Each structure stands twice: as structure tokens, then as C-alpha cells.
C-alpha positions as CSV (number, residue, x, y, z in Angstrom):
1,M,6.8,-6.5,-20.2
2,W,8.8,-3.7,-18.6
3,P,8.7,-0.7,-18.2
4,L,5.0,0.3,-17.9
5,A,3.8,4.0,-17.7
6,I,2.0,5.3,-14.4
7,T,-0.3,7.7,-16.1
8,A,-2.4,8.6,-13.0
9,R,-2.2,8.2,-9.2
10,S,-4.2,8.8,-6.2
11,A,-3.5,8.5,-2.5
12,V,-5.8,8.8,0.6
13,T,-4.0,8.3,4.0
14,A,-4.2,9.7,7.6
15,L,-2.4,12.8,6.2
16,G,-5.4,13.6,3.9
17,A,-7.0,12.9,0.5
18,G,-4.7,13.4,-2.3
19,T,-1.0,13.0,-3.0
20,E,-0.4,16.8,-2.2
21,A,-1.5,16.0,1.3
22,L,1.1,13.1,1.5
23,R,3.7,15.3,-0.2
24,R,3.3,18.1,2.4
25,G,3.3,15.8,5.4
26,L,6.6,14.0,4.2
27,Q,8.3,17.4,3.5
28,A,7.3,18.9,6.7
29,R,7.9,15.7,8.8
30,R,4.4,15.9,10.1
31,G,2.7,12.5,10.8
32,G,-1.0,11.7,10.7
33,L,-1.2,9.1,13.6
34,A,-3.4,9.7,16.6
35,P,-4.8,7.8,19.5
36,C,-7.4,5.3,18.5
37,T,-11.0,6.2,19.1
38,F,-12.6,2.9,17.9
39,P,-14.6,1.2,20.6
40,G,-13.7,-2.3,21.6
41,V,-10.0,-2.3,20.7
42,P,-6.9,-2.7,22.8
43,E,-6.3,0.5,25.1
44,G,-3.7,3.0,24.4
45,I,-3.0,2.3,20.8
46,W,-2.4,4.8,17.9
47,V,-3.8,4.4,14.5
48,G,-3.8,6.3,11.1
49,A,-7.3,6.9,10.5
50,V,-8.6,8.8,7.4
51,G,-10.9,11.8,7.9
52,G,-13.9,12.6,5.8
53,L,-15.3,9.3,5.2
54,E,-18.8,10.5,6.3
55,D,-18.9,12.6,3.1
56,A,-17.6,9.8,0.7
57,A,-20.8,7.8,0.2
58,P,-21.0,5.9,-3.1
59,P,-23.4,7.4,-5.8
60,A,-27.1,6.6,-5.2
61,E,-27.2,3.9,-7.9
62,L,-24.3,2.1,-6.2
63,A,-25.5,2.5,-2.6
64,A,-25.5,-1.3,-2.0
65,Y,-21.7,-1.1,-2.0
66,D,-21.5,1.4,0.9
67,C,-19.0,0.4,3.5
68,R,-15.8,1.9,5.0
69,N,-13.5,0.3,2.6
70,N,-15.4,1.4,-0.6
71,R,-15.7,4.9,0.8
72,L,-11.8,5.0,1.0
73,A,-11.8,3.9,-2.5
74,E,-14.4,6.6,-3.4
75,L,-12.2,9.2,-1.9
76,A,-9.2,8.1,-3.9
77,L,-11.4,8.3,-7.1
78,R,-12.3,11.9,-6.4
79,A,-8.7,13.0,-5.6
80,D,-5.8,13.8,-7.9
81,G,-8.0,14.0,-11.0
82,F,-7.9,10.1,-11.0
83,E,-11.5,9.5,-12.2
84,A,-11.1,11.8,-15.1
85,A,-7.9,10.0,-16.1
86,V,-9.4,6.7,-16.0
87,A,-12.4,8.1,-18.4
88,Q,-9.6,9.3,-20.8
89,A,-8.1,5.8,-20.8
90,R,-11.4,4.2,-21.3
91,A,-12.0,6.4,-24.3
92,R,-8.6,5.6,-25.8
93,H,-8.8,1.8,-25.3
94,G,-12.4,0.9,-24.8
95,A,-14.0,-0.1,-21.5
96,D,-13.5,-3.7,-22.0
97,R,-9.7,-3.1,-22.3
98,V,-9.2,-1.5,-19.0
99,A,-8.7,-4.0,-16.1
100,V,-9.2,-3.6,-12.4
101,V,-6.7,-5.3,-10.3
102,V,-6.7,-4.2,-6.7
103,G,-5.5,-5.5,-3.3
104,T,-7.1,-5.6,0.2
105,S,-6.5,-7.7,3.3
106,T,-9.9,-7.5,5.1
107,A,-12.1,-5.6,2.6
108,G,-15.3,-4.5,4.1
109,I,-15.2,-6.7,7.2
110,E,-16.0,-3.5,9.3
111,E,-19.4,-3.6,7.7
112,T,-20.0,-7.1,9.0
113,E,-18.8,-6.0,12.5
114,Q,-21.6,-3.4,12.3
115,A,-24.2,-5.9,11.1
116,H,-23.2,-8.3,13.9
117,A,-23.8,-5.6,16.6
118,R,-27.2,-4.7,15.1
119,R,-28.6,-8.0,15.6
120,P,-31.7,-8.0,17.9
121,A,-31.1,-9.8,21.2
122,G,-31.3,-13.6,20.7
123,Q,-31.0,-13.4,17.0
124,T,-28.0,-15.4,15.3
125,A,-28.7,-14.4,11.8
126,L,-27.2,-11.1,10.4
127,P,-29.8,-8.3,9.5
128,D,-31.5,-8.7,6.3
129,D,-30.2,-5.5,5.0
130,F,-26.6,-6.7,5.2
131,D,-25.1,-7.2,1.8
132,Y,-22.1,-9.4,2.2
133,A,-21.2,-9.7,-1.6
134,R,-21.1,-6.0,-2.1
135,T,-19.3,-4.9,1.2
136,H,-17.4,-7.5,3.0
137,D,-16.5,-10.0,0.2
138,L,-13.1,-9.4,-1.1
139,Q,-14.3,-9.1,-4.7
140,A,-16.6,-6.1,-3.6
141,L,-13.7,-3.7,-3.9
142,A,-13.0,-4.6,-7.6
143,D,-16.7,-4.8,-8.4
144,Y,-17.2,-1.4,-7.0
145,L,-14.5,0.3,-8.9
146,R,-15.5,-1.4,-12.1
147,A,-19.1,-0.2,-11.8
148,R,-18.1,3.2,-10.6
149,L,-15.7,3.9,-13.5
150,G,-17.8,2.3,-16.2
151,L,-15.2,-0.4,-16.9
152,A,-15.8,-3.9,-18.4
153,G,-12.4,-5.4,-18.6
154,P,-11.0,-8.2,-16.2
155,A,-11.6,-7.4,-12.5
156,L,-10.0,-9.3,-9.7
157,V,-8.7,-8.8,-6.2
158,V,-5.4,-9.9,-4.8
159,S,-5.3,-10.7,-1.0
160,T,-1.8,-11.6,0.1
161,A,-1.7,-9.8,3.5
162,C,0.4,-6.8,3.7
163,T,1.9,-7.4,0.1
164,S,-1.7,-7.1,-1.5
165,G,-1.3,-3.7,-3.0
166,A,2.2,-4.4,-4.4
167,R,1.2,-7.7,-5.8
168,A,-2.0,-6.3,-7.3
169,I,0.2,-4.0,-9.3
170,M,2.5,-6.7,-10.4
171,Q,-0.6,-8.7,-11.5
172,A,-2.0,-5.6,-13.4
173,A,1.3,-5.4,-15.2
174,A,1.1,-9.0,-16.3
175,L,-2.4,-8.5,-17.7
176,I,-1.2,-5.8,-19.9
177,A,2.0,-7.7,-20.9
178,S,-0.2,-10.7,-21.9
179,G,-2.5,-8.6,-24.1
180,L,-5.5,-9.3,-21.9
181,A,-5.8,-5.5,-21.2
182,D,-4.4,-2.3,-22.5
183,A,-4.6,-0.5,-19.2
184,A,-5.3,-1.3,-15.6
185,V,-6.6,0.5,-12.6
186,T,-4.6,-1.0,-9.8
187,G,-3.3,-0.5,-6.2
188,G,-4.8,-1.3,-2.8
189,V,-7.4,-0.3,-0.3
190,D,-7.7,-1.3,3.3
191,S,-9.8,0.2,6.1
192,L,-9.5,0.1,9.9
193,C,-11.5,-2.6,11.7
194,R,-11.9,-4.2,15.1
195,L,-10.8,-7.7,13.9
196,T,-7.4,-6.3,12.5
197,L,-6.8,-4.1,15.7
198,N,-7.6,-6.9,18.1
199,G,-5.9,-9.5,16.0
200,F,-2.5,-7.5,16.0
201,G,-3.1,-6.7,19.7
202,S,-3.4,-10.5,20.5
203,L,0.2,-10.9,18.8
204,E,1.4,-8.2,21.0
205,L,2.7,-6.2,18.1
206,L,0.8,-2.8,18.5
207,S,2.8,0.2,19.6
208,K,1.5,2.2,22.5
209,G,2.5,5.6,20.8
210,P,3.4,6.7,17.2
211,T,5.3,3.7,15.6
212,R,9.0,4.3,15.1
213,P,10.4,1.9,12.6
214,C,14.2,1.3,12.7
215,A,14.5,2.9,16.1
216,G,16.6,0.9,18.7
217,D,13.7,1.0,21.1
218,R,10.9,0.4,18.6
219,D,7.9,-1.2,20.2
220,G,5.5,-2.2,17.4
221,I,3.0,-1.3,14.7
222,C,0.4,1.5,14.3
223,I,-2.3,0.2,12.1
224,G,-3.4,2.6,9.4
225,E,-6.1,2.7,6.7
226,A,-5.5,4.1,3.1
227,A,-6.4,3.8,-0.6
228,G,-3.7,4.0,-3.2
229,L,-4.6,3.8,-6.8
230,L,-2.5,3.9,-9.9
231,L,-3.4,3.8,-13.7
232,L,-1.0,1.6,-15.7
233,E,-0.6,1.8,-19.5
234,R,2.2,1.1,-22.0
235,P,4.8,3.9,-22.2
236,G,3.9,4.9,-25.7
237,D,0.4,5.9,-24.5
238,A,2.0,8.5,-22.2
239,P,5.6,9.6,-23.1
240,G,7.5,11.1,-20.2
241,A,5.2,9.5,-17.4
242,P,6.7,8.0,-14.4
243,L,7.5,4.3,-14.9
244,L,7.1,1.0,-13.2
245,L,10.5,-0.4,-14.2
246,G,10.2,-3.8,-12.8
247,A,8.7,-6.0,-9.9
248,G,9.7,-9.2,-8.1
249,A,8.1,-11.5,-5.8
250,S,8.8,-14.6,-3.5
251,S,7.1,-16.7,-1.0
252,D,9.3,-18.3,1.6
253,G,6.5,-19.7,3.9
254,H,8.9,-19.5,6.8
255,H,6.2,-18.9,9.5
256,M,2.6,-17.7,9.5
257,S,3.4,-14.3,11.3
258,S,7.2,-14.2,11.5
259,P,9.5,-13.4,8.5
260,H,12.6,-15.7,7.9
261,P,15.1,-14.0,10.3
262,D,17.7,-13.8,7.5
263,G,15.4,-12.3,5.1
264,L,15.8,-14.9,2.4
265,G,12.5,-14.3,0.8
266,A,13.0,-10.6,0.9
267,V,16.5,-10.9,-0.9
268,G,14.8,-13.1,-3.6
269,A,12.2,-10.4,-4.2
270,M,14.5,-7.6,-4.4
271,R,16.8,-9.5,-6.7
272,A,13.8,-10.6,-8.9
273,A,12.7,-6.9,-9.2
274,L,16.3,-5.7,-10.2
275,A,16.5,-8.5,-12.7
276,A,13.0,-7.6,-14.1
277,A,14.2,-4.0,-14.7
278,G,17.5,-5.0,-15.9
279,L,19.3,-3.0,-13.1
280,A,22.3,-3.7,-10.9
281,P,21.9,-2.8,-7.2
282,G,24.1,0.4,-7.7
283,A,21.4,1.9,-10.0
284,I,18.9,2.2,-7.0
285,D,19.1,5.6,-5.3
286,Y,16.8,4.8,-2.4
287,V,15.0,1.9,-0.8
288,N,11.5,2.4,0.8
289,L,11.5,-0.2,3.5
290,H,8.4,-2.3,4.5
291,G,9.6,-1.2,8.0
292,T,6.7,-2.0,10.2
293,G,8.2,-1.0,13.6
294,T,8.2,-4.5,15.1
295,R,11.6,-5.9,16.4
296,A,11.7,-9.0,14.1
297,N,10.5,-7.4,10.8
298,D,12.8,-4.4,10.8
299,A,15.9,-6.5,11.9
300,M,15.1,-8.9,9.1
301,E,14.7,-6.3,6.5
302,D,18.0,-4.6,7.6
303,R,19.9,-7.9,6.9
304,A,18.2,-8.3,3.7
305,V,18.8,-4.8,2.3
306,H,22.4,-5.0,3.5
307,H,22.8,-8.3,1.8
308,V,21.6,-6.8,-1.6
309,F,22.9,-3.2,-1.4
310,G,25.5,-3.1,1.5
311,E,25.8,0.5,2.9
312,A,25.8,2.1,-0.4
313,V,22.0,2.9,-0.8
314,P,19.9,5.1,1.8
315,C,16.8,3.5,3.0
316,S,13.9,4.5,5.4
317,S,10.4,3.5,6.4
318,T,7.6,6.0,5.8
319,K,5.0,4.1,8.1
320,G,5.7,6.7,10.9
321,W,3.6,9.1,8.9
322,M,0.6,7.0,8.2
323,G,0.9,3.6,10.0
324,H,0.9,0.4,8.4
325,T,-1.9,0.4,5.9
326,L,-1.7,-3.4,5.3
327,G,-3.0,-4.3,1.9
328,A,-2.9,-0.6,0.7
329,S,0.7,-0.2,1.9
330,G,2.5,-1.5,-1.2
331,A,0.4,0.9,-3.5
332,V,0.6,4.0,-1.2
333,E,4.3,3.5,-0.7
334,A,4.8,3.2,-4.6
335,I,3.4,6.7,-4.7
336,V,5.7,7.7,-1.9
337,A,8.6,6.5,-4.1
338,M,7.2,8.6,-7.0
339,L,7.1,11.7,-4.8
340,A,10.6,11.1,-3.6
341,I,11.8,11.0,-7.1
342,E,9.9,14.1,-8.2
343,D,11.0,16.1,-5.1
344,G,14.5,14.8,-4.9
345,L,13.8,13.9,-1.3
346,I,14.7,11.0,0.9
347,P,12.1,10.9,3.8
348,G,14.1,9.7,6.8
349,C,12.3,7.6,9.5
350,L,9.9,9.8,11.5
351,G,10.4,10.2,15.1
352,V,13.9,8.4,15.2
353,E,17.1,10.1,16.1
354,T,19.5,7.4,15.5
355,P,18.8,3.8,14.1
356,D,19.1,0.6,15.8
357,P,22.9,0.3,16.5
358,S,22.8,-3.3,15.4
359,F,21.6,-2.3,11.8
360,R,24.1,-2.4,9.1
361,S,22.1,-0.9,6.2
362,R,22.3,2.9,5.6
363,V,19.0,4.1,7.6
364,A,18.2,7.7,7.0
365,T,16.5,9.4,10.0
366,G,16.1,13.0,8.7
367,N,15.0,14.3,5.4
368,I,17.8,14.2,2.8
369,E,17.6,16.3,-0.5
370,A,19.3,14.2,-3.3
371,P,18.6,13.6,-6.9
372,L,16.7,10.4,-7.3
373,S,16.1,8.4,-10.6
374,R,15.1,5.0,-9.4
375,V,13.6,3.7,-6.0
376,L,12.9,0.2,-4.8
377,S,9.9,-0.2,-2.6
378,N,9.5,-3.3,-0.5
379,S,6.3,-5.0,0.9
380,F,6.4,-8.2,3.1
381,G,3.2,-10.1,4.6
382,F,2.2,-12.8,6.8
383,G,2.8,-16.2,5.4
384,G,6.0,-15.3,3.9
385,S,4.8,-13.2,0.9
386,N,7.4,-10.8,-0.2
387,C,7.3,-8.2,-3.1
388,S,9.4,-5.4,-4.3
389,L,8.6,-2.6,-6.9
390,I,11.0,-0.4,-8.9
391,L,9.9,2.9,-9.8
392,G,11.7,5.6,-11.9
393,T,12.0,8.1,-14.5
394,S,13.9,5.9,-16.9
395,A,15.7,2.7,-17.2
396,L,19.7,2.9,-17.5
């Protein structure tokens, strides 16, 4: 099953559209978080909002799919030559041999929020022009990408909270390995909405400024929105392309919204990814932490990473740049891992002078130049969902 080639990628975050915007932000240590301007959300919070969505409407023939989430996906299709790369894969393999497997946590629920607000006084039903199936429904994202790219292979959405993007990549790899597809458009897309912001606010998990994962005085999450898309194919289709070396997942089911304090599920996912890639812990050069900025999550992950890697492997969270992009985070941070390898750059936690003194893993707080061949990227989600991806230029 492993490895698989990553023959195209695209990222849209609060830093801008395209992987170059992401790369420049990481190198310059310039984040994209800003005070939230959404009405009807907790006061004083910061978010990672994407600009340019007003100019990202779907093509006229797909106007029924128009919503904030699908506009994020549209921006990603237009960036990094991604749409053209998919067209080339479609020509190589046939439209029915290219799958779409993407992750999201809330899909187009923001469109439902707007429809709810448009109801005339005294009316309970949502407006007649509201199209649930092509906007709010989880499957709307996969259906939109499939129609937009002219594909006819399997199409499905994975929704496992904040592991959705990473689990979608893992599922896409399984489709190729099983022979059900020869290529797959995969990744994750998640957009800002009032439900998410108020939900995390009710849990008292939102930071009152830019999130600072791994800091001793960290105070919570900044929610972001993003789209991260990858095109997976077999290595023979693209010699020399970056590789997805392995992936691992677990479900510890410890608590609906709190991770297992000792990170047992996280340890299981990391070890499963290493086993899938045929690698020892010492073969990993950098760990991209899930690192949300909450007290419990960061402490758990520190224990888990130290359990697997000790103090030998540097690690950091990159959510200080773009926020926690929920179902998109695993895909976007897989692209961060690829950029780290290409640039020989470990992006230290943004806005953190020294890590939490109780942490035992090797947390980087400033950018470090170092040759990197293999990076492990973690994603953890509500309900005990855990997923780790390993990306690299080659196996050992």
C-alpha cells in the first residue's frame, strides 16, 4: 500500500491562497490570525479567516453549490495549478478511476445559518431557495469537487471532527491500494461558522488573542478556516514526487471532548504510522504537532510524543499561523510537512519564547534550519479520533 506519490497540492489559509503564501508566512514568522468580525459570536476572540471568498463563486452551471465551504474549495482548485494537475491525472487514468475523498467537520452549515436568519417573521420553514443537499450536507463538498473537476470515480466525505482531513487522506490511499481507484483528490475543507465559534466558546476553549500552543500560559484555540487538497497517485506515475510514506489511526473513545490524559490513542496512531511506513522512531526528523493551544490537548500530546520519540526529535505546532482549521487541519499540515522538507525548515511555535516548563518533548520555539527527509504530522479530534501521517522524500 505504501508509499504513494503526492503529485499535486494546494492550500488556502488565513495566510492567503496557494502554498507560496503559506511558505512565506512560515519563513517570515508572520501569522494570519486577527480579531473576529463575525456577528453573534463570543467577544474578543481571534480567528484565521480567509480573504477573497467574495470572488470565489462556483461556475454558473454549479451555482446551486454556492456556500462558504465550497468557495474555499474553489479557491484551492484555482491555486497551485491544482485543477490542471487533476485534469492530467483524469487523462492518464480516466475520469472513473479518479476518486474524491475529502474531510470536513461542518461543511456548509454557515449557509444554513444565513437561511435561518432570512426567514420572514413568524415563519418556521427555511426559505425555498435554500439547497441543503448541495450546500450544508456533508456530501456536498465531495459532490462539488467531483462535478467541478469532471470526475466519475468514487466520491465520499469523512467527518471525524479534527482528524477529518488526515483520515480522508488515509482513506484515499486505501482506495488506491484496493484497486478501486488509480488516483484520488483528497484533503480537507472547513469554514468559519457561528455554530463552531459559539460551540467552542461554550466549552471555554477559545483564546482571547493569537493562540500560542505549547506556551506555559497558553489560553486556548483560535478557530481558522482552510482548504488543503492533495492529489495521490502511485509512485510510478510520478517518479521523484513527494511521498506519503505511511499513516496510522486509532480511536480511544476516552471522552467526547477531552483527550486521554496520557495520550494512549495518540501513541497508538503514531506507532501505527511508523509501522505502516516501515520506520523506526529515529527515522523521523520533525513532528508537526496537533498542538491546539488548550491546556489539556498540548499536555497530552507532549506526553505521547515523548513516549514515542523521547527528546530526540524536534516538534512544534503551526496553528499559531492559521488557527485550528478543524477538518482541514490534517490536510493543510500535511502540506506544511512537505514545505518543511523542501525548505529544510522546522517552524518553531509562533509567539512562544519558551515552552511549558513541564513539557518533556523537544519543542522548537524559533525557526530552525535543518535537513529533513521524513516528517510525522499529528491530528486528534473530539470523541477520541487520532491520526498520524508520515511524509517524506523516500523511505529508508
